[in-house]
TIMI-2910 file (N, C-alpha, C, CB; in pm, 1 decimal, decimal comma, always signed):
<rs>
+----------+----------+----------+----------+----------+----------+----------+----------+----------+----------+----------+----------+------+
!      n_x !      n_y !      n_z !     ca_x !     ca_y !     ca_z !      c_x !      c_y !      c_z !     cb_x !     cb_y !     cb_z ! resn !
+----------+----------+----------+----------+----------+----------+----------+----------+----------+----------+----------+----------+------+
!  +9272,4 ! +11244,9 !  +9049,0 !  +9396,2 ! +11264,3 !  +9122,6 !  +9388,6 ! +11185,2 !  +9253,0 !  +9421,9 ! +11415,5 !  +9150,1 !  Met !
!  +9493,5 ! +11113,3 !  +9283,3 !  +9497,9 ! +11040,9 !  +9410,1 !  +9585,0 ! +11117,1 !  +9508,2 !  +9551,1 ! +10896,7 !  +9390,4 !  Thr !
!  +9544,8 ! +11110,4 !  +9631,5 !  +9620,4 ! +11175,7 !  +9737,3 !  +9678,8 ! +11065,9 !  +9824,6 !  +9530,9 ! +11274,6 !  +9820,7 !  Asp !
!  +9800,0 ! +11023,5 !  +9794,7 !  +9862,5 ! +10915,4 !  +9868,7 !  +9983,5 ! +10966,5 !  +9944,9 !  +9902,6 ! +10802,0 !  +9774,7 !  Gln !
!  +9996,7 ! +10915,5 ! +10063,6 ! +10114,3 ! +10944,4 ! +10143,2 ! +10216,9 ! +10836,5 ! +10111,7 ! +10081,0 ! +10950,1 ! +10296,7 !  Leu !
! +10330,1 ! +10876,7 ! +10062,1 ! +10433,0 ! +10779,1 ! +10023,9 ! +10529,7 ! +10758,6 ! +10139,7 ! +10509,6 ! +10825,7 !  +9897,0 !  Ala !
! +10563,8 ! +10635,5 ! +10163,4 ! +10668,5 ! +10604,4 ! +10258,2 ! +10744,5 ! +10484,3 ! +10205,5 ! +10611,0 ! +10577,5 ! +10399,9 !  Phe !
! +10868,7 ! +10474,8 ! +10247,7 ! +10955,2 ! +10367,8 ! +10198,7 ! +10918,9 ! +10236,0 ! +10265,3 ! +11103,2 ! +10401,5 ! +10224,1 !  Asp !
! +10891,1 ! +10137,6 ! +10182,8 ! +10863,4 ! +10003,3 ! +10231,5 ! +10984,2 !  +9916,3 ! +10201,4 ! +10734,1 !  +9944,7 ! +10166,8 !  Leu !
! +11018,6 !  +9832,1 ! +10293,7 ! +11130,1 !  +9739,2 ! +10274,9 ! +11085,0 !  +9601,7 ! +10320,7 ! +11257,6 !  +9785,6 ! +10353,2 !  Ala !
! +11150,0 !  +9499,4 ! +10275,4 ! +11114,1 !  +9365,8 ! +10325,8 ! +11129,4 !  +9359,7 ! +10477,1 ! +11201,5 !  +9257,1 ! +10259,4 !  Pro !
! +11034,2 !  +9295,9 ! +10541,2 ! +11042,5 !  +9280,5 ! +10686,3 ! +11151,8 !  +9181,0 ! +10722,5 ! +10907,3 !  +9234,9 ! +10744,1 !  Leu !
! +11221,8 !  +9211,6 ! +10828,6 ! +11323,4 !  +9122,1 ! +10882,7 ! +11264,2 !  +9061,5 ! +11009,9 ! +11460,3 !  +9198,1 ! +10911,4 !  Val !
! +11260,7 !  +8929,7 ! +11014,5 ! +11210,3 !  +8859,7 ! +11132,6 ! +11323,0 !  +8776,8 ! +11192,5 ! +11088,2 !  +8769,6 ! +11096,9 !  His !
! +11355,8 !  +8805,7 ! +11316,7 ! +11457,6 !  +8727,3 ! +11386,9 ! +11397,3 !  +8593,4 ! +11428,5 ! +11512,1 !  +8804,5 ! +11511,2 !  Ala !
! +11482,9 !  +8501,2 ! +11457,0 ! +11436,6 !  +8371,2 ! +11506,2 ! +11358,3 !  +8391,2 ! +11636,4 ! +11557,1 !  +8274,0 ! +11528,6 !  Glu !
! +11246,4 !  +8322,6 ! +11651,0 ! +11168,4 !  +8335,0 ! +11775,4 ! +11252,2 !  +8296,2 ! +11897,6 ! +11041,9 !  +8246,7 ! +11768,4 !  Pro !
! +11233,3 !  +8369,9 ! +12004,2 ! +11305,2 !  +8342,5 ! +12128,2 ! +11208,3 !  +8365,2 ! +12243,4 ! +11433,1 !  +8433,0 ! +12142,3 !  Asp !
! +11157,3 !  +8256,9 ! +12299,2 ! +11055,9 !  +8265,8 ! +12404,1 ! +11110,9 !  +8319,0 ! +12536,1 ! +10994,2 !  +8130,4 ! +12426,6 !  Ser !
! +11241,8 !  +8334,5 ! +12545,4 ! +11299,9 !  +8387,2 ! +12669,0 ! +11295,5 !  +8539,9 ! +12673,4 ! +11443,9 !  +8339,3 ! +12683,8 !  Thr !
! +11264,6 !  +8603,1 ! +12560,3 ! +11261,9 !  +8749,0 ! +12554,2 ! +11125,8 !  +8802,6 ! +12596,9 ! +11295,8 !  +8797,5 ! +12412,7 !  Leu !
! +11126,9 !  +8917,9 ! +12661,5 ! +11002,1 !  +8986,0 ! +12695,8 ! +10943,8 !  +9050,5 ! +12570,1 ! +11025,6 !  +9092,9 ! +12807,1 !  Thr !
! +10819,6 !  +9095,5 ! +12579,2 ! +10758,8 !  +9167,3 ! +12466,7 ! +10843,2 !  +9289,0 ! +12432,1 ! +10613,4 !  +9209,9 ! +12500,0 !  Ile !
! +10888,3 !  +9361,7 ! +12533,7 ! +10969,3 !  +9481,2 ! +12509,8 ! +11098,4 !  +9445,8 ! +12436,7 ! +11001,5 !  +9551,5 ! +12642,4 !  Gln !
! +11163,4 !  +9339,4 ! +12478,1 ! +11287,7 !  +9298,6 ! +12412,8 ! +11262,4 !  +9254,6 ! +12268,8 ! +11354,5 !  +9185,4 ! +12491,5 !  Gln !
! +11152,6 !  +9182,3 ! +12245,1 ! +11119,9 !  +9141,1 ! +12107,8 ! +11087,7 !  +9263,4 ! +12022,1 ! +11000,4 !  +9042,2 ! +12107,2 !  Arg !
! +11015,4 !  +9360,4 ! +12081,6 ! +10986,2 !  +9483,8 ! +12009,1 ! +11114,7 !  +9556,6 ! +11972,0 ! +10896,1 !  +9575,1 ! +12092,8 !  Phe !
! +11204,4 !  +9572,2 ! +12068,0 ! +11329,5 !  +9643,7 ! +12042,9 ! +11409,5 !  +9577,7 ! +11931,3 ! +11413,4 !  +9650,5 ! +12170,3 !  Glu !
! +11411,5 !  +9445,7 ! +11930,0 ! +11482,1 !  +9373,1 ! +11824,7 ! +11413,3 !  +9394,9 ! +11690,1 ! +11489,2 !  +9222,4 ! +11857,7 !  Arg !
! +11279,9 !  +9382,8 ! +11688,5 ! +11206,2 !  +9403,0 ! +11563,7 ! +11225,4 !  +9545,8 ! +11512,7 ! +11056,1 !  +9373,0 ! +11584,0 !  Phe !
! +11214,8 !  +9642,7 ! +11601,4 ! +11229,4 !  +9783,9 ! +11565,5 ! +11369,1 !  +9812,0 ! +11509,0 ! +11202,8 !  +9873,3 ! +11688,2 !  His !
! +11471,3 !  +9754,1 ! +11569,9 ! +11608,7 !  +9773,7 ! +11520,5 ! +11626,3 !  +9712,6 ! +11381,4 ! +11710,6 !  +9711,7 ! +11618,4 !  Ala !
! +11559,7 !  +9600,1 ! +11357,8 ! +11570,5 !  +9532,4 ! +11228,2 ! +11483,8 !  +9596,2 ! +11119,3 ! +11532,3 !  +9387,2 ! +11243,7 !  Asp !
! +11379,5 !  +9669,0 ! +11160,4 ! +11281,6 !  +9723,6 ! +11065,5 ! +11249,0 !  +9869,7 ! +11097,3 ! +11152,6 !  +9639,6 ! +11067,4 !  Asn !
! +11346,8 !  +9958,2 ! +11091,8 ! +11321,4 ! +10098,4 ! +11129,9 ! +11219,5 ! +10167,4 ! +11040,0 ! +11450,9 ! +10176,7 ! +11127,2 !  Pro !
! +11200,3 ! +10118,2 ! +10919,8 ! +11105,5 ! +10180,0 ! +10827,5 ! +10962,1 ! +10169,8 ! +10878,0 ! +11116,6 ! +10115,7 ! +10690,5 !  Trp !
! +10931,9 ! +10070,4 ! +10962,8 ! +10795,5 ! +10056,4 ! +11015,1 ! +10761,8 ! +10177,6 ! +11101,4 ! +10780,2 !  +9924,7 ! +11097,4 !  Val !
! +10852,8 ! +10215,0 ! +11190,2 ! +10832,0 ! +10334,2 ! +11273,4 ! +10817,2 ! +10458,4 ! +11185,2 ! +10949,6 ! +10352,6 ! +11373,1 !  Tyr !
! +10902,9 ! +10472,7 ! +11087,3 ! +10896,4 ! +10590,0 ! +10998,4 ! +10762,5 ! +10597,7 ! +10926,6 ! +11010,2 ! +10586,0 ! +10895,5 !  Ser !
! +10711,7 ! +10482,6 ! +10882,5 ! +10582,4 ! +10480,5 ! +10814,8 ! +10471,0 ! +10520,3 ! +10910,9 ! +10554,6 ! +10341,3 ! +10755,8 !  Ala !
! +10472,9 ! +10466,7 ! +11031,5 ! +10371,0 ! +10501,7 ! +11130,5 ! +10377,5 ! +10649,4 ! +11167,8 ! +10387,3 ! +10415,9 ! +11255,7 !  Leu !
! +10498,3 ! +10701,0 ! +11178,7 ! +10517,4 ! +10841,9 ! +11211,7 ! +10463,0 ! +10930,7 ! +11099,9 ! +10666,6 ! +10872,0 ! +11236,3 !  Glu !
! +10492,1 ! +10896,6 ! +10975,7 ! +10443,1 ! +10975,2 ! +10861,8 ! +10291,2 ! +10972,2 ! +10853,6 ! +10503,1 ! +10923,1 ! +10731,0 !  Ser !
! +10233,5 ! +10853,8 ! +10869,7 ! +10088,1 ! +10841,8 ! +10864,1 ! +10021,0 ! +10919,8 ! +10976,3 ! +10047,1 ! +10695,6 ! +10871,1 !  Leu !
! +10075,3 ! +10909,3 ! +11095,3 ! +10018,6 ! +10980,1 ! +11209,8 ! +10027,1 ! +11130,7 ! +11190,7 ! +10090,1 ! +10939,4 ! +11338,4 !  Thr !
! +10141,9 ! +11178,4 ! +11147,9 ! +10158,4 ! +11322,3 ! +11124,3 ! +10060,8 ! +11371,2 ! +11017,6 ! +10303,3 ! +11353,8 ! +11082,1 !  Ala !
! +10047,7 ! +11295,8 ! +10910,7 !  +9955,1 ! +11333,4 ! +10804,0 !  +9812,3 ! +11337,4 ! +10856,0 !  +9965,9 ! +11235,6 ! +10686,1 !  Asp !
!  +9772,9 ! +11237,2 ! +10929,7 !  +9636,9 ! +11228,9 ! +10984,6 !  +9606,4 ! +11349,1 ! +11073,9 !  +9618,7 ! +11098,3 ! +11064,2 !  Trp !
!  +9699,3 ! +11380,5 ! +11162,8 !  +9677,3 ! +11491,8 ! +11255,2 !  +9683,3 ! +11626,9 ! +11184,0 !  +9780,5 ! +11487,7 ! +11367,3 !  Leu !
!  +9767,9 ! +11639,2 ! +11083,9 !  +9778,0 ! +11763,1 ! +11007,0 !  +9647,3 ! +11792,9 ! +10934,4 !  +9893,5 ! +11754,6 ! +10906,5 !  Thr !
!  +9574,5 ! +11688,8 ! +10901,1 !  +9447,5 ! +11705,2 ! +10829,9 !  +9332,2 ! +11740,2 ! +10923,0 !  +9414,3 ! +11578,8 ! +10754,0 !  Arg !
!  +9363,6 ! +11766,2 ! +11048,0 !  +9262,0 ! +11815,7 ! +11139,8 !  +9198,5 ! +11712,4 ! +11230,7 !  +9157,1 ! +11879,9 ! +11063,2 !  Gly !
!  +9238,2 ! +11587,4 ! +11218,9 !  +9183,7 ! +11485,8 ! +11309,2 !  +9245,9 ! +11504,1 ! +11446,7 !  +9210,1 ! +11341,8 ! +11255,1 !  His !
!  +9164,7 ! +11485,7 ! +11547,7 !  +9213,5 ! +11511,3 ! +11683,3 !  +9260,4 ! +11385,5 ! +11754,9 !  +9105,7 ! +11577,1 ! +11764,4 !  Arg !
!  +9220,2 ! +11269,3 ! +11706,8 !  +9259,1 ! +11143,2 ! +11768,6 !  +9309,6 ! +11049,0 ! +11660,2 !  +9140,3 ! +11079,7 ! +11846,6 !  Arg !
!  +9399,2 ! +10960,5 ! +11699,3 !  +9450,5 ! +10861,3 ! +11604,5 !  +9469,8 ! +10729,4 ! +11678,4 !  +9584,9 ! +10909,1 ! +11538,9 !  Val !
!  +9435,6 ! +10622,2 ! +11610,6 !  +9457,9 ! +10488,6 ! +11665,3 !  +9579,4 ! +10425,9 ! +11598,1 !  +9332,8 ! +10399,2 ! +11646,3 !  Gly !
!  +9672,4 ! +10381,9 ! +11677,0 !  +9792,8 ! +10321,7 ! +11619,9 !  +9756,8 ! +10193,3 ! +11545,3 !  +9897,2 ! +10292,7 ! +11730,5 !  Ile !
!  +9659,1 ! +10118,2 ! +11594,7 !  +9614,7 !  +9998,8 ! +11521,1 !  +9563,9 ! +10038,9 ! +11382,8 !  +9503,5 !  +9923,4 ! +11599,8 !  Lys !
!  +9494,7 ! +10150,3 ! +11375,2 !  +9446,9 ! +10201,9 ! +11246,5 !  +9565,1 ! +10226,7 ! +11153,0 !  +9365,3 ! +10332,4 ! +11266,4 !  Gln !
!  +9669,9 ! +10288,4 ! +11203,0 !  +9786,8 ! +10317,0 ! +11121,2 !  +9857,3 ! +10187,3 ! +11078,3 !  +9884,0 ! +10407,8 ! +11198,0 !  Met !
!  +9860,4 ! +10088,8 ! +11168,2 !  +9918,7 !  +9959,3 ! +11132,6 !  +9844,3 !  +9895,9 ! +11016,0 !  +9917,2 !  +9865,1 ! +11253,1 !  Phe !
!  +9712,6 !  +9907,1 ! +11018,3 !  +9634,2 !  +9847,4 ! +10910,8 !  +9660,0 !  +9918,3 ! +10777,7 !  +9484,9 !  +9852,2 ! +10945,0 !  Glu !
!  +9683,5 ! +10047,9 ! +10781,8 !  +9718,4 ! +10120,3 ! +10659,0 !  +9852,9 ! +10071,2 ! +10606,8 !  +9722,6 ! +10273,5 ! +10684,2 !  Val !
!  +9950,0 ! +10054,0 ! +10696,0 ! +10081,1 ! +10003,5 ! +10654,1 ! +10066,4 !  +9862,4 ! +10597,7 ! +10181,3 ! +10004,4 ! +10772,9 !  Val !
!  +9986,8 !  +9779,1 ! +10663,2 !  +9963,7 !  +9643,0 ! +10611,4 !  +9905,8 !  +9648,0 ! +10470,7 !  +9868,7 !  +9564,4 ! +10704,6 !  Arg !
!  +9809,3 !  +9734,9 ! +10451,1 !  +9744,0 !  +9748,4 ! +10320,9 !  +9843,3 !  +9795,1 ! +10214,7 !  +9626,2 !  +9846,5 ! +10329,9 !  Trp !
!  +9918,7 !  +9900,6 ! +10246,8 ! +10017,7 !  +9951,5 ! +10151,5 ! +10123,8 !  +9846,2 ! +10121,0 ! +10084,1 ! +10078,6 ! +10206,0 !  Gln !
! +10167,3 !  +9775,2 ! +10223,2 ! +10268,9 !  +9671,0 ! +10205,5 ! +10215,3 !  +9562,2 ! +10113,0 ! +10310,5 !  +9610,3 ! +10342,4 !  Tyr !
! +10091,4 !  +9521,9 ! +10134,4 ! +10030,1 !  +9420,1 ! +10050,2 ! +10013,4 !  +9464,5 !  +9905,9 !  +9896,8 !  +9381,6 ! +10106,3 !  Gly !
!  +9988,7 !  +9592,5 !  +9885,0 !  +9975,9 !  +9646,9 !  +9750,7 ! +10110,3 !  +9657,4 !  +9680,7 !  +9910,0 !  +9782,5 !  +9755,6 !  Arg !
! +10216,7 !  +9672,1 !  +9758,1 ! +10348,7 !  +9698,9 !  +9700,9 ! +10437,6 !  +9575,8 !  +9688,3 ! +10418,5 !  +9800,6 !  +9783,8 !  Ser !
! +10395,1 !  +9465,1 !  +9745,6 ! +10477,8 !  +9345,4 !  +9741,1 ! +10398,4 !  +9230,3 !  +9681,4 ! +10529,0 !  +9308,7 !  +9881,7 !  Thr !
! +10468,2 !  +9129,8 !  +9637,7 ! +10405,9 !  +9010,0 !  +9581,7 ! +10427,9 !  +8892,9 !  +9673,9 ! +10461,2 !  +8979,0 !  +9442,0 !  Ser !
! +10321,5 !  +8837,8 !  +9724,9 ! +10331,4 !  +8716,3 !  +9803,7 ! +10393,2 !  +8731,3 !  +9940,5 ! +10407,4 !  +8618,6 !  +9729,8 !  Gly !
! +10422,1 !  +8852,5 !  +9982,2 ! +10482,7 !  +8874,1 ! +10113,5 ! +10384,9 !  +8955,1 ! +10196,7 ! +10621,6 !  +8947,0 ! +10102,2 !  Asp !
! +10336,4 !  +8898,6 ! +10306,4 ! +10241,5 !  +8972,9 ! +10388,4 ! +10314,2 !  +9046,8 ! +10500,7 ! +10135,1 !  +8878,3 ! +10446,7 !  Ser !
! +10252,7 !  +9153,2 ! +10544,6 ! +10307,5 !  +9235,7 ! +10651,2 ! +10268,0 !  +9170,2 ! +10782,8 ! +10256,0 !  +9384,5 ! +10642,5 !  Phe !
! +10361,3 !  +9100,2 ! +10842,6 ! +10334,2 !  +9028,8 ! +10966,8 ! +10410,8 !  +9095,4 ! +11079,8 ! +10372,6 !  +8879,0 ! +10954,8 !  Lys !
! +10334,7 !  +9163,1 ! +11164,3 ! +10393,1 !  +9227,6 ! +11281,3 ! +10306,7 !  +9189,3 ! +11399,8 ! +10402,4 !  +9384,2 ! +11264,2 !  Val !
! +10368,3 !  +9149,0 ! +11506,5 ! +10297,0 !  +9110,8 ! +11626,5 ! +10216,7 !  +9229,7 ! +11678,7 ! +10394,8 !  +9059,4 ! +11733,7 !  Asn !
! +10086,6 !  +9208,7 ! +11700,7 ! +10002,3 !  +9316,6 ! +11751,5 ! +10044,0 !  +9362,5 ! +11890,6 !  +9857,9 !  +9272,4 ! +11753,9 !  Asn !
! +10123,0 !  +9281,4 ! +11960,6 ! +10175,2 !  +9323,8 ! +12090,8 ! +10262,4 !  +9447,6 ! +12077,1 ! +10255,0 !  +9210,5 ! +12156,0 !  Asp !
! +10313,7 !  +9471,4 ! +11958,1 ! +10405,9 !  +9582,3 ! +11938,2 ! +10335,1 !  +9716,6 ! +11920,6 ! +10492,3 !  +9555,0 ! +11818,5 !  Phe !
! +10205,1 !  +9717,2 ! +11896,2 ! +10137,2 !  +9844,9 ! +11869,2 ! +10150,4 !  +9940,9 ! +11986,6 !  +9989,1 !  +9821,2 ! +11838,0 !  Thr !
! +10135,9 !  +9889,8 ! +12108,7 ! +10146,5 !  +9979,7 ! +12224,3 ! +10288,1 ! +10033,8 ! +12239,3 ! +10104,6 !  +9907,0 ! +12352,7 !  Ser !
! +10386,3 !  +9954,0 ! +12199,6 ! +10525,4 ! +10000,2 ! +12206,2 ! +10550,5 ! +10109,2 ! +12101,4 ! +10623,3 !  +9881,5 ! +12185,1 !  Arg !
! +10494,5 ! +10089,8 ! +11982,0 ! +10508,8 ! +10193,4 ! +11879,7 ! +10437,3 ! +10322,2 ! +11922,5 ! +10453,1 ! +10143,4 ! +11744,6 !  Tyr !
! +10322,3 ! +10310,3 ! +11985,5 ! +10251,7 ! +10429,7 ! +12034,1 ! +10339,8 ! +10506,4 ! +12131,9 ! +10117,7 ! +10390,8 ! +12101,7 !  Ala !
! +10403,3 ! +10435,8 ! +12221,5 ! +10490,8 ! +10501,6 ! +12319,3 ! +10615,0 ! +10561,7 ! +12252,8 ! +10533,2 ! +10401,8 ! +12427,8 !  Arg !
! +10668,2 ! +10492,6 ! +12154,0 ! +10784,1 ! +10546,9 ! +12082,1 ! +10745,8 ! +10675,5 ! +12009,4 ! +10840,0 ! +10443,1 ! +11981,6 !  Ala !
! +10627,5 ! +10676,6 ! +11949,6 ! +10582,0 ! +10798,1 ! +11881,9 ! +10562,7 ! +10912,9 ! +11981,1 ! +10451,1 ! +10771,1 ! +11806,7 !  Leu !
! +10506,7 ! +10881,9 ! +12096,7 ! +10486,5 ! +10986,1 ! +12198,1 ! +10618,6 ! +11035,1 ! +12256,6 ! +10397,0 ! +10933,8 ! +12310,1 !  Leu !
! +10715,8 ! +10947,1 ! +12267,8 ! +10848,3 ! +10990,3 ! +12314,8 ! +10907,2 ! +11092,8 ! +12218,4 ! +10944,0 ! +10868,9 ! +12329,4 !  Asp !
! +10889,8 ! +11068,8 ! +12089,2 ! +10945,2 ! +11158,9 ! +11987,7 ! +10856,4 ! +11280,6 ! +11964,1 ! +10965,0 ! +11084,1 ! +11856,9 !  Ala !
! +10727,7 ! +11266,0 ! +11991,1 ! +10630,9 ! +11373,3 ! +11962,9 ! +10537,8 ! +11394,3 ! +12082,4 ! +10548,0 ! +11340,2 ! +11835,8 !  His !
! +10587,4 ! +11451,0 ! +12190,1 ! +10501,9 ! +11470,7 ! +12307,5 ! +10380,0 ! +11559,1 ! +12276,9 ! +10583,2 ! +11532,7 ! +12420,8 !  Pro !
! +10387,8 ! +11635,8 ! +12170,2 ! +10273,9 ! +11720,0 ! +12132,1 ! +10153,7 ! +11637,3 ! +12084,9 ! +10315,6 ! +11817,2 ! +12022,1 !  Glu !
! +10175,1 ! +11508,7 ! +12061,4 ! +10066,8 ! +11418,8 ! +12019,4 !  +9998,3 ! +11350,7 ! +12137,4 ! +10120,8 ! +11313,5 ! +11924,6 !  Trp !
! +10032,5 ! +11389,5 ! +12259,3 !  +9980,5 ! +11321,3 ! +12378,3 !  +9828,3 ! +11320,6 ! +12385,1 ! +10035,4 ! +11386,4 ! +12502,4 !  Ala !
!  +9762,8 ! +11424,7 ! +12339,2 !  +9616,7 ! +11427,9 ! +12341,8 !  +9554,5 ! +11346,4 ! +12229,0 !  +9568,1 ! +11570,9 ! +12333,7 !  Asp !
!  +9632,8 ! +11310,8 ! +12129,9 !  +9580,1 ! +11240,5 ! +12012,3 !  +9598,3 ! +11089,2 ! +12021,2 !  +9647,8 ! +11292,2 ! +11886,9 !  Ala !
!  +9697,7 ! +11043,8 ! +12096,7 !  +9727,8 ! +10901,0 ! +12105,8 !  +9706,2 ! +10856,4 ! +12249,3 !  +9873,7 ! +10870,4 ! +12059,2 !  Ile !
!  +9613,2 ! +10764,9 ! +12267,7 !  +9585,8 ! +10714,2 ! +12400,9 !  +9670,2 ! +10591,6 ! +12427,9 !  +9437,4 ! +10681,9 ! +12417,6 !  Glu !
!  +9733,1 ! +10590,0 ! +12542,6 !  +9805,7 ! +10470,8 ! +12587,3 !  +9754,1 ! +10431,3 ! +12724,2 !  +9959,7 ! +10495,7 ! +12591,2 !  Val !
!  +9755,1 ! +10304,0 ! +12746,2 !  +9712,5 ! +10249,4 ! +12875,3 !  +9834,8 ! +10190,0 ! +12944,0 !  +9599,4 ! +10141,5 ! +12858,0 !  Arg !
!  +9816,7 ! +10159,0 ! +13069,6 !  +9926,0 ! +10097,6 ! +13145,3 !  +9962,0 !  +9964,5 ! +13081,7 !  +9887,3 ! +10078,4 ! +13294,5 !  Glu !
! +10091,8 !  +9939,8 ! +13067,7 ! +10136,7 !  +9811,8 ! +13014,4 ! +10110,5 !  +9702,5 ! +13116,0 ! +10286,2 !  +9816,7 ! +12977,3 !  Leu !
! +10059,3 !  +9589,4 ! +13067,2 ! +10031,0 !  +9475,9 ! +13154,8 ! +10139,6 !  +9370,3 ! +13149,8 !  +9899,0 !  +9413,9 ! +13118,1 !  Arg !
! +10222,3 !  +9376,2 ! +13046,7 ! +10329,3 !  +9277,0 ! +13030,8 ! +10458,7 !  +9348,1 ! +12996,5 ! +10293,6 !  +9172,8 ! +12921,1 !  Ala !
! +10568,4 !  +9288,4 ! +13037,7 ! +10700,0 !  +9348,2 ! +13012,4 ! +10742,6 !  +9328,6 ! +12870,1 ! +10804,2 !  +9289,8 ! +13104,9 !  Ala !
+----------+----------+----------+----------+----------+----------+----------+----------+----------+----------+----------+----------+------+
</rs>
């Protein structure tokens, strides 16, 4: 028996690169175009914490999503800028303040 957490995967939408945008603005655009990424991270994090783990790394959850995406698609890799991980961590904490002890965030160095 396999114990898999299922979440909906969809093709990633990538907007045209725009060097005039800040990291936050690029994240907001990516997040609006790909809401399923947040949902997948939220599901994985909730599952991880429900199983008794006290800490979670958002990069760890990203790698699980990358792995699942690679298993579920043909020839399409999960390409998400690693700059966005800290933004997703903050978005998760905004929605789930009860996870504050489980997800560590540091001061943002770039806008």
